[in-house]
C-alpha distance (Angstrom), angle and dihedral (degrees) to the residues before:
residue distance angle dihedral
X1 . . .
X2 3.81 . .
X3 3.78 117.2 .
X4 3.78 90.7 -142.7
X5 3.80 113.9 88.8
X6 3.75 116.6 -132.8
X7 3.81 121.7 -128.4
X8 3.75 115.3 -111.2
X9 3.84 118.4 -120.2
X10 3.80 89.3 -108.2
X11 3.80 91.6 53.9
X12 3.80 91.1 49.3
X13 3.79 90.8 51.3
X14 3.79 90.4 50.8
X15 3.78 89.7 50.4
X16 3.78 92.8 51.6
X17 3.81 91.7 46.3
X18 3.81 90.6 52.4
X19 3.82 90.3 49.1
X20 3.81 92.5 49.1
X21 3.81 91.2 47.3
X22 3.81 90.3 49.9
X23 3.81 92.1 50.3
X24 3.80 91.4 47.3
X25 3.81 91.7 51.8
X26 3.83 91.0 45.9
X27 3.81 91.3 50.1
X28 3.80 92.0 50.0
X29 3.81 90.6 47.6
X30 3.82 92.0 51.5
X31 3.81 90.2 46.9
X32 3.83 91.7 50.0
X33 3.81 93.4 47.6
X34 3.81 90.0 47.8
X35 3.79 90.9 50.9
X36 3.81 92.2 50.6
X37 3.80 90.9 50.8
X38 3.81 90.8 47.8
X39 3.81 93.7 47.7
X40 3.80 91.9 47.7
X41 3.79 90.8 49.1
X42 3.80 96.3 51.5
X43 3.82 91.7 43.6
X44 3.81 88.6 58.0
X45 3.80 100.0 42.5
X46 3.79 113.8 119.3
X47 3.81 133.3 -179.1
X48 3.82 115.6 -99.6
X49 3.80 110.9 -81.9
X50 3.81 92.5 -144.2
X51 3.78 107.1 36.5
X52 3.77 114.9 -167.5
X53 3.78 121.0 -150.3
X54 3.80 116.7 -91.9
X55 3.77 133.2 -166.0
X56 3.78 93.2 -109.4
X57 3.81 145.1 -4.0
X58 3.80 125.9 -129.7
X59 3.80 128.1 -163.9
X60 3.81 119.4 -166.4
X61 3.78 109.8 -154.5
X62 3.79 123.5 -139.9
X63 3.80 143.0 99.1
X64 3.76 114.4 -17.0
X65 3.79 123.3 65.1
X66 3.77 128.5 -117.2
X67 3.80 99.5 48.4
X68 3.80 97.7 107.2
X69 3.79 94.8 43.6
X70 3.80 91.0 47.7
X71 3.79 92.1 51.9
X72 3.79 91.9 48.5
X73 3.78 91.3 49.2
X74 3.80 90.8 53.5
X75 3.80 90.4 49.9
X76 3.81 90.9 49.2
X77 3.81 88.8 51.6
X78 3.82 89.2 52.3
X79 3.79 94.4 -117.7
X80 3.79 87.3 143.6
X81 3.81 135.5 9.5
X82 3.81 95.6 -125.5
X83 3.80 137.8 24.5
X84 3.81 123.0 -143.9
X85 3.81 116.7 -162.0
X86 3.78 105.9 -161.8
X87 3.80 125.2 -160.2
X88 3.80 97.7 23.9
X89 3.80 117.5 173.6
X90 3.80 111.6 -105.5
X91 3.81 90.5 -121.7
X92 3.80 93.8 54.4
X93 3.79 114.9 96.8
X94 3.79 130.9 -166.8
X95 3.82 88.1 -105.1
X96 3.83 89.1 57.9
X97 3.77 90.4 50.2
X98 3.81 91.0 50.0
X99 3.80 89.6 54.7
X100 3.82 90.5 54.2
X101 3.78 100.0 50.7
X102 3.80 138.2 53.5
X103 3.79 102.3 -118.4
X104 3.81 134.7 125.5
X105 3.81 111.2 -100.6
X106 3.79 91.8 -124.3
X107 3.80 90.7 54.7
X108 3.79 92.9 46.7
X109 3.82 93.2 47.1
X110 3.80 94.6 50.3
X111 3.73 104.9 34.6
X112 3.82 113.5 32.8
X113 3.79 121.4 93.3
X114 3.82 121.0 -169.7
X115 3.79 122.7 -150.3
X116 3.83 113.2 -158.2
X117 3.82 96.1 170.8
X118 3.81 103.9 72.4
X119 3.80 113.7 91.2
X120 3.80 99.1 171.3
X121 3.78 142.8 8.3
X122 3.80 93.8 -76.1
X123 3.81 89.0 52.5
X124 3.80 90.7 48.1
X125 3.79 90.1 54.5
X126 3.81 94.3 48.5
X127 3.81 94.2 46.6
X128 3.80 90.6 46.9
X129 3.80 90.6 51.5
X130 3.80 92.1 49.4
X131 3.82 91.8 47.8
X132 3.80 93.6 49.2
X133 3.80 92.5 46.1
X134 3.79 93.1 48.6
X135 3.82 90.9 52.9
X136 3.78 95.1 40.3
X137 3.79 92.6 -119.4
X138 3.79 118.3 167.9
X139 3.81 99.3 178.5
X140 3.79 128.1 38.7
X141 3.79 135.9 172.5
X142 3.81 111.8 -129.6
X143 3.79 116.1 -150.6
X144 3.80 120.7 -167.2
X145 3.80 138.0 125.1
X146 3.80 116.0 -65.0
X147 3.81 92.7 -118.0
X148 3.81 90.0 53.1
X149 3.81 96.7 46.3
X150 3.85 99.7 85.7
X151 3.80 92.4 54.7
X152 3.80 91.7 40.4
X153 3.81 89.8 56.8
X154 3.80 92.0 52.1
X155 3.81 94.4 48.4
X156 3.78 95.4 45.4
X157 3.79 88.3 46.2
X158 3.79 88.7 59.0
X159 3.81 94.0 46.4
X160 3.79 111.1 30.7
X161 3.77 106.7 56.5
X162 3.80 121.0 -151.7
X163 3.78 97.4 -11.3
X164 3.77 119.8 138.5
X165 3.80 109.3 -121.2
X166 3.78 124.2 -164.1
X167 3.82 108.5 -161.1
X168 3.81 113.6 -138.5
X169 3.82 107.0 -176.6
X170 3.79 120.0 -163.1
X171 3.79 107.5 -139.6
X172 3.81 128.8 -146.3
X173 3.77 109.9 -77.1
X174 3.80 96.2 -131.7
X175 3.78 96.7 36.5
X176 3.81 92.3 -126.8
X177 3.79 113.7 166.3
X178 3.80 118.4 -124.1
X179 3.81 94.4 -116.0
X180 3.82 91.3 56.7
X181 3.81 97.1 50.3
X182 3.81 121.1 58.0
X183 3.82 93.7 -163.8
X184 3.82 90.8 51.9
X185 3.82 90.3 46.1
X186 3.81 91.1 54.2
X187 3.82 91.6 47.3
X188 3.80 92.4 50.1
X189 3.81 91.7 44.9
X190 3.81 90.9 53.9
X191 3.81 91.4 45.3
X192 3.81 91.0 50.0
X193 3.78 89.9 55.3
X194 3.81 90.7 50.8
X195 3.82 89.7 47.0
X196 3.81 91.3 56.0
X197 3.78 90.3 50.4
X198 3.81 89.3 51.5
X199 3.80 89.9 52.8
X200 3.80 89.6 52.9
X201 3.80 94.1 44.9
X202 3.81 96.6 43.9
X203 3.81 129.5 26.0
X204 3.77 116.0 -113.4
X205 3.78 112.2 -88.9
X206 3.79 112.6 -89.0
X207 3.77 132.5 163.3
X208 3.80 89.4 -118.8
X209 3.81 92.7 58.9
X210 3.80 95.2 57.8
X211 3.80 90.9 -108.1
X212 3.82 121.2 151.6
X213 3.78 121.4 -88.1
X214 3.81 105.9 -102.1
X215 3.75 117.7 -156.4
X216 3.79 112.8 -140.3
X217 3.78 115.7 -113.7
X218 3.80 107.5 -126.2
X219 3.78 120.9 -123.1
X220 3.80 117.7 -111.4
X221 3.77 112.5 -78.1
X222 3.79 115.4 -110.3
X223 3.78 114.9 -117.8
């Protein structure tokens, strides 16, 4: 008879339950730490201080104000020769867009392209890639909300090939931090979940994968 005592079925079940509980707590802890890092990052994103001229400018529509006006301002400052607005509502015409932005009519008439096909971030990335390829653009400025920028970079990395992308995040208008605003917390939490799904669906952008070259967004300058 073996000198080692065997665990009873009940003891084995308790052991497995403790292991599963430990893994569940560890997973939640990793998720929470990842969310805090993500929220801190997007709260501290800033547009490039010295923005070089690109071939074109792209605005991805969605929640978060200021995107359209920012894209129009960049076009007016000749930071790109054309502006693509991706994900436009089917009922929105160019005339409506012109009423919403500060831009000379001649500039708006010649140099704004509207994409009505994209219905989500993946669609935005695909339409942007098609637009840039059709025009032979090698460098574009991507305008979207700061909280949306990490996922936007992943999706455009999967769709756009070796295009140089300058990220131009639009920050929260009032500068409220995520931990002081429940609505912003919920938005960031939802976006973080979508970001994780994007990581699973598409590999992170790397030069070896044929993904676009992403310029780092500098941190705010210290006074």
